[in-house]
C-alpha atoms as an extended CHARMM CRD file, in Angstrom:
* protein
*
        96  EXT
         1         1  MET       CA            -37.7040000000      -63.7060000000       53.9820000000  PROA      1               0.0000000000
         2         2  LYS       CA            -41.1620000000      -63.8390000000       54.3250000000  PROA      2               0.0000000000
         3         3  ASP       CA            -41.9970000000      -61.3720000000       51.9170000000  PROA      3               0.0000000000
         4         4  LEU       CA            -41.5660000000      -63.0090000000       47.9560000000  PROA      4               0.0000000000
         5         5  SER       CA            -40.5420000000      -59.9000000000       46.2370000000  PROA      5               0.0000000000
         6         6  ARG       CA            -37.4600000000      -58.6910000000       48.0010000000  PROA      6               0.0000000000
         7         7  VAL       CA            -36.5550000000      -62.6860000000       46.8150000000  PROA      7               0.0000000000
         8         8  ILE       CA            -35.9700000000      -61.8170000000       43.1940000000  PROA      8               0.0000000000
         9         9  VAL       CA            -33.6750000000      -58.9820000000       43.1330000000  PROA      9               0.0000000000
        10        10  ARG       CA            -33.0750000000      -58.8980000000       39.2350000000  PROA      10              0.0000000000
        11        11  PRO       CA            -32.6780000000      -61.0610000000       36.1250000000  PROA      11              0.0000000000
        12        12  LEU       CA            -28.7530000000      -62.3360000000       34.9080000000  PROA      12              0.0000000000
        13        13  ILE       CA            -29.1660000000      -61.9240000000       31.0480000000  PROA      13              0.0000000000
        14        14  THR       CA            -25.1760000000      -62.8680000000       30.3450000000  PROA      14              0.0000000000
        15        15  GLU       CA            -24.0490000000      -64.8410000000       27.1890000000  PROA      15              0.0000000000
        16        16  ARG       CA            -23.5350000000      -67.8050000000       29.7130000000  PROA      16              0.0000000000
        17        17  GLY       CA            -27.3990000000      -67.2540000000       30.6820000000  PROA      17              0.0000000000
        18        18  THR       CA            -28.5650000000      -67.4680000000       26.9550000000  PROA      18              0.0000000000
        19        19  ASP       CA            -27.1840000000      -70.6030000000       26.1740000000  PROA      19              0.0000000000
        20        20  MET       CA            -28.2750000000      -72.3900000000       29.3080000000  PROA      20              0.0000000000
        21        21  ARG       CA            -31.6240000000      -70.9490000000       28.6870000000  PROA      21              0.0000000000
        22        22  GLU       CA            -31.5750000000      -72.6910000000       24.7050000000  PROA      22              0.0000000000
        23        23  ALA       CA            -29.9580000000      -75.6070000000       26.4370000000  PROA      23              0.0000000000
        24        24  HSD       CA            -31.6410000000      -76.7490000000       29.3100000000  PROA      24              0.0000000000
        25        25  ASN       CA            -34.4370000000      -74.3920000000       29.9630000000  PROA      25              0.0000000000
        26        26  GLN       CA            -32.6020000000      -72.4370000000       32.5720000000  PROA      26              0.0000000000
        27        27  TYR       CA            -32.9460000000      -68.5620000000       33.9400000000  PROA      27              0.0000000000
        28        28  TYR       CA            -30.4730000000      -67.0600000000       35.7570000000  PROA      28              0.0000000000
        29        29  PHE       CA            -31.3250000000      -64.6460000000       38.9730000000  PROA      29              0.0000000000
        30        30  GLU       CA            -29.4110000000      -62.6090000000       41.7180000000  PROA      30              0.0000000000
        31        31  VAL       CA            -31.5350000000      -63.2870000000       44.7150000000  PROA      31              0.0000000000
        32        32  ALA       CA            -31.6000000000      -62.8050000000       48.3150000000  PROA      32              0.0000000000
        33        33  VAL       CA            -28.1610000000      -63.6590000000       50.4320000000  PROA      33              0.0000000000
        34        34  ALA       CA            -30.8700000000      -64.5160000000       53.3400000000  PROA      34              0.0000000000
        35        35  ALA       CA            -33.0510000000      -66.5460000000       50.3400000000  PROA      35              0.0000000000
        36        36  ASN       CA            -33.2170000000      -69.7730000000       50.2850000000  PROA      36              0.0000000000
        37        37  LYS       CA            -34.0300000000      -72.5770000000       47.2800000000  PROA      37              0.0000000000
        38        38  LEU       CA            -37.8110000000      -73.1290000000       48.4670000000  PROA      38              0.0000000000
        39        39  GLU       CA            -38.1960000000      -69.1680000000       48.6810000000  PROA      39              0.0000000000
        40        40  ILE       CA            -36.0830000000      -68.5190000000       45.4380000000  PROA      40              0.0000000000
        41        41  ARG       CA            -38.3830000000      -71.6700000000       43.5970000000  PROA      41              0.0000000000
        42        42  GLN       CA            -41.8110000000      -70.1670000000       44.8630000000  PROA      42              0.0000000000
        43        43  ALA       CA            -41.0740000000      -66.2820000000       43.9100000000  PROA      43              0.0000000000
        44        44  VAL       CA            -40.1520000000      -67.7840000000       40.5600000000  PROA      44              0.0000000000
        45        45  GLU       CA            -43.1700000000      -69.9860000000       41.0490000000  PROA      45              0.0000000000
        46        46  HSD       CA            -45.4370000000      -66.6080000000       41.6470000000  PROA      46              0.0000000000
        47        47  PHE       CA            -44.0490000000      -64.0080000000       39.6460000000  PROA      47              0.0000000000
        48        48  PHE       CA            -43.7820000000      -65.7300000000       36.5160000000  PROA      48              0.0000000000
        49        49  GLY       CA            -46.0060000000      -69.0150000000       36.4210000000  PROA      49              0.0000000000
        50        50  VAL       CA            -43.5980000000      -71.6150000000       35.9020000000  PROA      50              0.0000000000
        51        51  LYS       CA            -43.1580000000      -74.5480000000       37.2730000000  PROA      51              0.0000000000
        52        52  VAL       CA            -40.2460000000      -74.6330000000       38.4160000000  PROA      52              0.0000000000
        53        53  THR       CA            -38.0560000000      -78.4850000000       38.4800000000  PROA      53              0.0000000000
        54        54  SER       CA            -35.0300000000      -77.5840000000       40.3490000000  PROA      54              0.0000000000
        55        55  VAL       CA            -32.8970000000      -74.5090000000       41.8650000000  PROA      55              0.0000000000
        56        56  ARG       CA            -28.8140000000      -74.7420000000       42.6020000000  PROA      56              0.0000000000
        57        57  THR       CA            -27.8970000000      -71.5720000000       44.3770000000  PROA      57              0.0000000000
        58        58  MET       CA            -24.2320000000      -69.9000000000       44.4730000000  PROA      58              0.0000000000
        59        59  ASN       CA            -22.9350000000      -67.3740000000       46.8180000000  PROA      59              0.0000000000
        60        60  TYR       CA            -20.5200000000      -64.8810000000       45.4200000000  PROA      60              0.0000000000
        61        61  ARG       CA            -18.0880000000      -62.4630000000       47.8900000000  PROA      61              0.0000000000
        62        62  GLY       CA            -17.6610000000      -58.9390000000       46.6080000000  PROA      62              0.0000000000
        63        63  LYS       CA            -14.2670000000      -57.6840000000       45.7750000000  PROA      63              0.0000000000
        64        64  ILE       CA            -12.3430000000      -56.0410000000       47.7630000000  PROA      64              0.0000000000
        65        65  LYS       CA            -11.7320000000      -52.4190000000       45.0730000000  PROA      65              0.0000000000
        66        66  ARG       CA             -9.2850000000      -49.3070000000       45.5750000000  PROA      66              0.0000000000
        67        67  MET       CA             -9.8900000000      -45.9860000000       44.5070000000  PROA      67              0.0000000000
        68        68  GLY       CA             -5.9760000000      -44.2670000000       45.0100000000  PROA      68              0.0000000000
        69        69  ARG       CA             -4.7900000000      -44.8530000000       48.0720000000  PROA      69              0.0000000000
        70        70  HSD       CA             -8.1750000000      -45.8070000000       49.6640000000  PROA      70              0.0000000000
        71        71  GLU       CA            -10.0600000000      -49.2920000000       49.8900000000  PROA      71              0.0000000000
        72        72  GLY       CA            -13.8850000000      -50.5510000000       49.9480000000  PROA      72              0.0000000000
        73        73  LYS       CA            -15.6560000000      -53.6220000000       49.6020000000  PROA      73              0.0000000000
        74        74  ARG       CA            -18.2850000000      -54.5030000000       47.7570000000  PROA      74              0.0000000000
        75        75  ALA       CA            -21.3250000000      -56.1670000000       48.6030000000  PROA      75              0.0000000000
        76        76  ASP       CA            -21.8830000000      -60.2610000000       48.9090000000  PROA      76              0.0000000000
        77        77  TRP       CA            -24.3890000000      -61.2980000000       46.3820000000  PROA      77              0.0000000000
        78        78  LYS       CA            -26.3500000000      -64.5480000000       45.1920000000  PROA      78              0.0000000000
        79        79  LYS       CA            -26.8830000000      -65.9630000000       41.8310000000  PROA      79              0.0000000000
        80        80  ALA       CA            -30.0960000000      -68.5780000000       41.5580000000  PROA      80              0.0000000000
        81        81  VAL       CA            -30.1040000000      -71.1390000000       38.6260000000  PROA      81              0.0000000000
        82        82  VAL       CA            -33.3930000000      -72.1750000000       38.2840000000  PROA      82              0.0000000000
        83        83  THR       CA            -35.0750000000      -75.0420000000       35.6630000000  PROA      83              0.0000000000
        84        84  LEU       CA            -38.1750000000      -74.6770000000       34.5450000000  PROA      84              0.0000000000
        85        85  ALA       CA            -40.7350000000      -77.4270000000       33.4320000000  PROA      85              0.0000000000
        86        86  LYS       CA            -39.8190000000      -78.4200000000       29.5930000000  PROA      86              0.0000000000
        87        87  ASP       CA            -42.9000000000      -76.3820000000       28.3200000000  PROA      87              0.0000000000
        88        88  ASP       CA            -41.9780000000      -73.8870000000       30.3140000000  PROA      88              0.0000000000
        89        89  SER       CA            -40.3810000000      -69.9580000000       29.2740000000  PROA      89              0.0000000000
        90        90  ILE       CA            -40.1450000000      -66.7440000000       30.7190000000  PROA      90              0.0000000000
        91        91  ASP       CA            -40.9210000000      -63.6150000000       28.2040000000  PROA      91              0.0000000000
        92        92  LEU       CA            -38.2180000000      -61.2840000000       30.4500000000  PROA      92              0.0000000000
        93        93  PHE       CA            -35.3450000000      -63.0320000000       28.4590000000  PROA      93              0.0000000000
        94        94  GLU       CA            -36.7590000000      -64.0730000000       25.0490000000  PROA      94              0.0000000000
        95        95  ILE       CA            -34.8370000000      -61.2470000000       22.7510000000  PROA      95              0.0000000000
        96        96  VAL       CA            -37.6960000000      -59.3250000000       20.0190000000  PROA      96              0.0000000000
């Protein structure tokens, strides 16, 4: 992927994500399936102005779902766990 604005799809705000953010300064994002760790690191550093220490990624297959006798499939997606430097944080996740 060349365009960094398409790497991060959305932040994932979950109960586990909140615990990891408070305990280990880790943030969860849904990212583009074609994005690699280097591109994810560059996108987070560029858009949020923080220092990233590590990136872990997980690929998820879309589930098969039924609506009556019709069957469909949800889209595949990718999750990234981004660990930030000790003094950095992303204000998007802070509860006001």
